[in-house]
C-alpha positions in Angstrom: 22.8 9.4 -4.1 24.1 6.8 -6.6 22.4 3.5 -6.9 24.3 0.9 -4.8 26.0 -2.0 -6.6 26.2 -5.6 -5.5 29.8 -4.9 -4.4 28.6 -2.2 -2.0 25.8 -4.5 -0.6 28.4 -7.2 -0.1 30.7 -4.9 1.9 27.8 -3.8 4.2 26.5 -7.3 4.7 29.9 -8.8 5.2 29.6 -11.4 2.5 31.0 -12.0 -1.0 29.7 -10.3 -4.1 28.8 -13.8 -5.6 26.7 -14.5 -2.5 24.8 -11.2 -3.0 24.3 -12.0 -6.7 23.0 -15.4 -5.9 20.5 -14.1 -3.3 19.2 -11.3 -5.4 18.9 -13.4 -8.5 15.3 -14.3 -9.5 16.5 -17.8 -10.3 18.7 -18.5 -7.3 19.5 -22.2 -6.9 22.4 -21.8 -4.5 21.9 -23.3 -1.0 22.5 -20.5 1.6 21.8 -19.9 5.2 18.4 -18.2 5.8 20.0 -15.7 8.2 22.5 -14.7 5.4 19.7 -14.4 2.9 17.7 -12.1 5.2 20.7 -9.9 6.0 21.5 -9.4 2.4 17.9 -8.6 1.4 17.6 -6.2 4.3 20.8 -4.3 3.4 19.7 -4.2 -0.3 16.4 -2.7 0.7 18.0 -0.2 3.1 20.5 1.0 0.5 17.8 1.3 -2.2 19.3 -1.4 -4.5 17.7 -1.8 -7.9 18.8 -4.6 -10.2 20.5 -3.6 -13.5 17.9 -4.7 -16.0 20.2 -4.5 -19.0 22.7 -6.7 -17.2 20.0 -9.2 -16.5 19.1 -9.2 -20.2 22.7 -10.0 -21.1 22.8 -12.8 -18.6 19.5 -14.6 -19.3 18.2 -13.0 -22.5 14.9 -12.0 -20.8 13.8 -8.4 -20.3 10.4 -9.2 -18.8 9.3 -6.2 -20.8 6.3 -6.0 -23.2 6.0 -3.0 -25.5 2.8 -1.1 -26.3 2.3 1.4 -29.1 -0.9 3.3 -29.2 -2.2 5.1 -32.3 -5.3 6.8 -30.9 -4.1 10.1 -29.5 -6.9 11.6 -27.4 -9.6 9.4 -28.8 -11.1 8.0 -25.6 -11.8 4.4 -26.7 -8.1 4.1 -27.7 -7.0 5.3 -24.2 -9.4 2.7 -22.6 -7.9 0.0 -24.8 -4.4 0.9 -23.8 -5.3 1.2 -20.1 -6.8 -2.3 -20.1 -3.9 -3.7 -22.0 -1.4 -2.2 -19.5 -3.3 -3.8 -16.6 -3.4 -7.1 -18.4 0.4 -7.0 -18.9 1.1 -6.2 -15.3 -1.2 -8.9 -14.1 0.9 -11.4 -16.0 4.0 -10.2 -14.1 5.6 -8.3 -17.0 6.9 -4.7 -17.1 5.4 -2.3 -19.7 7.1 0.1 -22.1 4.3 2.2 -23.5 4.2 5.1 -26.0 1.8 6.9 -28.3 2.9 7.8 -31.8 2.0 11.4 -31.0 4.7 11.5 -28.3 7.5 11.0 -30.8 8.5 13.6 -33.3 9.4 10.9 -35.7 6.3 8.9 -35.0 6.3 5.1 -35.3 9.9 4.6 -36.4 11.2 6.3 -33.3 8.8 4.3 -31.1 9.9 1.0 -32.7 13.5 1.9 -32.2 12.8 2.4 -28.5 11.2 -1.0 -28.3 14.2 -2.7 -30.0 16.7 -0.8 -27.7 14.8 -2.0 -24.6 14.7 -5.6 -25.9 11.0 -6.0 -25.4 9.9 -9.7 -25.6 6.6 -8.9 -27.2 4.7 -5.9 -28.7 1.1 -4.8 -28.6 -0.3 -2.4 -31.3 -3.3 -0.6 -30.0 -5.5 0.6 -32.9 -2.8 0.7 -35.7 -3.8 3.1 -38.5 -3.8 2.9 -42.3 -0.6 5.1 -42.5 1.3 2.6 -40.4 4.8 2.2 -41.9 5.2 -1.4 -43.1 9.0 -1.4 -43.1 9.1 -0.7 -39.3 6.7 -3.6 -38.7 8.8 -5.9 -40.8 11.9 -4.9 -38.8 10.2 -5.9 -35.6 8.9 -9.2 -36.9 12.3 -10.0 -38.5 14.0 -9.5 -35.1 11.8 -12.3 -33.7 9.6 -10.1 -31.5 6.0 -11.4 -31.6 3.3 -8.8 -32.3 -0.4 -8.8 -31.6 -2.8 -5.9 -32.5 -5.9 -4.6 -30.7 -8.4 -3.4 -33.3 -7.2 -1.1 -36.1 -5.8 -2.1 -39.5 -4.9 -5.8 -40.0 -1.4 -6.7 -41.1 -0.1 -10.0 -42.5 1.5 -12.2 -39.9 0.0 -10.2 -37.0 -2.8 -11.8 -35.0 -5.6 -9.4 -34.1 -8.3 -9.1 -31.4 -11.1 -6.7 -32.1 -14.7 -5.9 -31.5 -17.4 -6.7 -34.1 -18.2 -3.1 -34.9 -20.3 -4.1 -37.9 -22.6 -6.1 -35.6 -22.6 -3.2 -33.1 -23.6 -0.6 -35.7 -26.3 -2.9 -37.1 -27.7 -3.5 -33.6 -27.8 0.3 -33.0 -29.5 1.0 -36.4 -32.1 -1.7 -35.8 -32.9 -0.2 -32.4 -33.5 3.2 -34.0 -35.7 1.7 -36.8 -37.6 -0.1 -34.1 -38.3 3.2 -32.4 -39.9 4.5 -35.6 -37.1 6.6 -37.0 -37.1 6.4 -40.8 -34.6 9.0 -41.9 -31.2 8.0 -40.6 -27.8 9.5 -41.2 -24.4 8.0 -40.2 -21.7 10.6 -39.5 -18.3 9.1 -40.1 -14.8 9.8 -41.4 -13.9 9.4 -45.1 -12.5 5.9 -45.5 -11.0 6.4 -49.0 -12.1 5.1 -52.4 -13.6 1.6 -52.5 -10.6 0.0 -54.1 -8.0 1.7 -51.8 -6.1 -0.9 -49.9 -5.5 1.5 -47.1 -9.1 2.1 -46.3 -9.9 2.5 -42.7 -11.3 -0.8 -41.4 -13.3 0.6 -38.5 -15.1 3.1 -40.9 -15.8 0.4 -43.5 -17.3 -2.0 -40.9 -19.4 0.7 -39.3 -20.8 1.7 -42.6 -21.5 -1.9 -43.6 -23.4 -2.6 -40.4 -25.5 0.6 -40.8 -26.3 -0.1 -44.4 -27.0 -3.8 -43.8 -29.7 -2.9 -41.1 -31.3 -0.3 -43.3 -31.4 -2.6 -46.4 -32.8 -5.5 -44.3 -35.6 -3.1 -43.2 -36.4 -2.4 -46.9 -34.9 1.1 -46.9 -32.8 2.8 -49.5 -29.1 3.8 -49.2 -27.4 7.1 -50.0 -23.7 7.9 -49.9 -22.6 11.5 -49.4 -18.8 11.7 -49.8 -16.8 14.8 -49.0 -16.7 17.8 -51.5 -14.6 17.0 -54.5 -15.2 13.3 -54.5 -17.5 11.9 -57.2 -20.8 10.6 -56.0 -24.4 10.0 -57.1 -26.4 11.7 -54.4 -30.1 12.3 -55.5 -30.7 15.9 -56.5 -34.4 15.8 -55.8 -35.1 15.9 -52.1 -31.4 15.6 -51.2 -30.7 13.3 -49.5 -34.0 11.8 -48.1 -36.4 12.2 -51.0 -40.1 13.1 -50.7 -41.4 9.7 -49.5 -40.9 9.9 -45.7 -42.7 6.6 -45.1 -39.8 4.6 -46.5 -36.6 4.2 -44.6 -33.5 6.0 -45.8 -30.0 5.5 -44.6 -27.6 8.3 -45.6 -23.8 8.0 -44.9 -22.2 11.4 -44.6 -18.4 11.2 -44.9 -16.2 13.9 -43.3 -12.6 14.4 -44.4 -10.7 14.7 -41.1 -7.2 15.8 -40.4 -4.5 13.6 -38.9 -4.7 15.8 -35.7 -6.9 14.0 -33.2 -6.0 16.3 -30.3 -9.7 17.3 -30.1 -11.9 14.5 -31.5 -15.0 16.2 -30.1 -14.3 19.3 -32.3 -14.0 17.0 -35.3 -17.5 15.7 -34.6 -18.9 19.2 -34.1 -17.4 20.3 -37.5 -18.7 17.2 -39.2 -22.3 17.8 -37.9 -22.2 21.5 -38.9 -20.9 20.6 -42.4 -23.6 18.0 -42.8 -26.4 20.4 -41.9 -25.0 23.0 -44.3 -25.3 20.5 -47.2 -29.0 19.9 -46.4 -31.7 22.1 -48.0 -32.2 25.1 -45.8 -29.2 24.1 -43.7 -31.3 21.4 -42.2 -33.5 23.8 -40.3 -36.7 22.3 -41.7 -37.6 19.0 -40.1 -38.4 17.2 -43.3 -35.0 18.1 -44.8 -32.9 16.6 -42.1 -32.6 13.1 -40.6 -34.8 12.0 -37.7 -31.7 10.5 -36.1 -27.9 10.8 -36.6 -25.6 8.0 -35.7 -22.0 9.2 -34.9 -19.1 6.8 -35.4 -17.8 7.3 -31.9 -18.8 9.0 -28.6 -16.2 11.8 -29.0 -17.9 12.8 -32.3 -21.3 12.5 -30.7 -20.4 15.0 -28.0 -19.2 17.4 -30.6 -22.4 16.8 -32.7 -24.5 17.5 -29.6 -22.7 20.8 -29.2 -23.3 21.6 -32.9 -27.1 20.9 -32.5 -27.3 23.2 -29.5 -25.5 25.9 -31.4 -28.0 25.9 -34.3 -31.1 25.3 -32.2 -31.8 21.7 -32.9 -33.1 20.0 -29.7 -31.9 16.4 -29.0 -33.9 14.2 -28.9 -37.0 16.3 -29.4 -36.1 17.5 -32.9 -33.6 14.8 -33.8 -32.2 11.7 -32.1 -28.5 11.3 -31.7 -26.3 8.3 -30.9 -22.6 7.6 -30.3 -20.4 4.5 -30.4 -17.9 3.1 -27.8 -19.7 3.8 -24.5 -17.1 6.2 -23.2 -17.5 7.3 -19.6 -18.5 10.9 -20.4 -21.4 9.7 -22.6 -23.5 9.0 -19.6 -23.0 12.5 -18.3 -24.0 14.5 -21.3 -27.5 16.1 -21.5 -29.2 14.1 -22.8 -27.1 11.0 -22.0 -25.9 9.2 -25.1 -27.4 6.0 -26.5 -24.3 4.2 -27.7 -22.6 0.8 -28.4 -20.3 -0.7 -25.8 -17.1 -2.3 -27.2 -15.6 -5.1 -25.0 -12.4 -3.2 -24.6 -11.3 -5.0 -21.4 -11.9 -8.5 -22.9 -10.1 -7.5 -26.1 -7.0 -6.4 -24.1 -6.9 -9.5 -21.9 -7.3 -11.8 -24.9 -4.6 -10.0 -26.9 -2.1 -10.2 -24.0 -3.0 -13.9 -23.6 -2.3 -14.6 -27.3 0.9 -12.6 -27.1 2.2 -14.6 -24.1 1.4 -17.8 -25.8 3.4 -16.8 -28.9 6.3 -15.6 -26.7 6.4 -19.1 -25.1 6.7 -20.7 -28.6 3.1 -21.8 -29.0 1.5 -21.6 -32.4 -1.9 -20.1 -32.8 -4.6 -21.8 -34.8 -5.9 -20.2 -38.0 -9.1 -19.2 -36.1 -7.0 -17.4 -33.5 -5.3 -15.2 -36.0 -8.5 -13.0 -35.9 -10.7 -13.0 -32.9 -13.9 -10.8 -33.1 -15.9 -10.1 -29.9 -19.5 -8.9 -29.9 -20.7 -5.5 -28.9 -23.6 -4.4 -26.7 -26.3 -1.8 -27.2 -26.5 0.8 -24.4 -29.8 2.7 -24.5 -30.1 6.1 -22.9 -32.0 9.3 -23.5 -30.4 10.8 -26.6 -32.5 8.5 -28.9 -35.8 9.6 -27.3 -36.3 6.9 -24.7 -36.7 7.4 -21.0 -35.5 4.0 -19.9 -31.8 3.1 -19.8 -30.7 -0.5 -20.6 -27.9 -2.6 -21.9 -28.8 -5.1 -24.7 -26.5 -7.9 -25.9 -26.4 -9.2 -29.4 -29.1 -11.8 -30.1 
């Protein structure tokens, strides 16, 4: 059955088409009898009338639509960010046009074209990555559409709201050191060479927080880049040395593919590769870390699977932690100690900033980058029996 037009409604209600248009308009200022208004509204509902959004855009220049492009694939924290952003958009009375770059064969460019075609009034970027095409972003900004990003890579002219992952990783590392762990390893993706402008911000910040906490505790730092990348890993006692009384923080970088359809498998592969590069494949307790910190909970679930496969008991033989506080982390055995990112607060603040820009307000220099603190969530995978949530001091 075709969607009824205003002319059809007018015929059924016994009024003119202009009367129907006035009554169904969101900004109706015409004085009409209440009985006429009720009759038109009733007929429109009975016939299943839907306003022609593109016609409304042509009339008043407003689509009441906000676009959202997600870059996280199946990474659970990215899905959470997008979900909270969607809720925040709807709470403000706007419609949402959402997509993930994995859904489009031509990726970001195709997604951006969809946003332009639908005349979105604002755009949210959820976790934009280093390979983000700058020309596509410049096209959006040049068209006058304001853009705000949630986490991910920062771009000039785009305000961003993100969590303080450096503070979060530092808080987690301090907790492990406080439990008596001295040989720590951070399992993370390869961020690129130090002078690469496209380095992954989230990886860089996690590494910085981890190393800062180890260094503050008087420990030494070791970098273990992927095979084929020059590094200066100690050959004697790789990578933890013979002095087990001093703290050591080793960062093991794993080169990952662009396919994030199974981030848990990426974590499992990273853990197995890390163990293979230790003396005796890490089967001797003194040759492996006492605790491994994973860069996210998806990786931690995969790493937990890898430990089970090679006979390493968590936390009896080795502690293990995640990052992000995903829902399934509390259901693993053992449950994951992790860091909780304020995803809901980030999404709400990002939508708030976007709406202000859409209304013509200018943001202060401080509001161009808002960083919100993380919380430590303690569970059993680090060897404690008590669960708790600890905020930053």
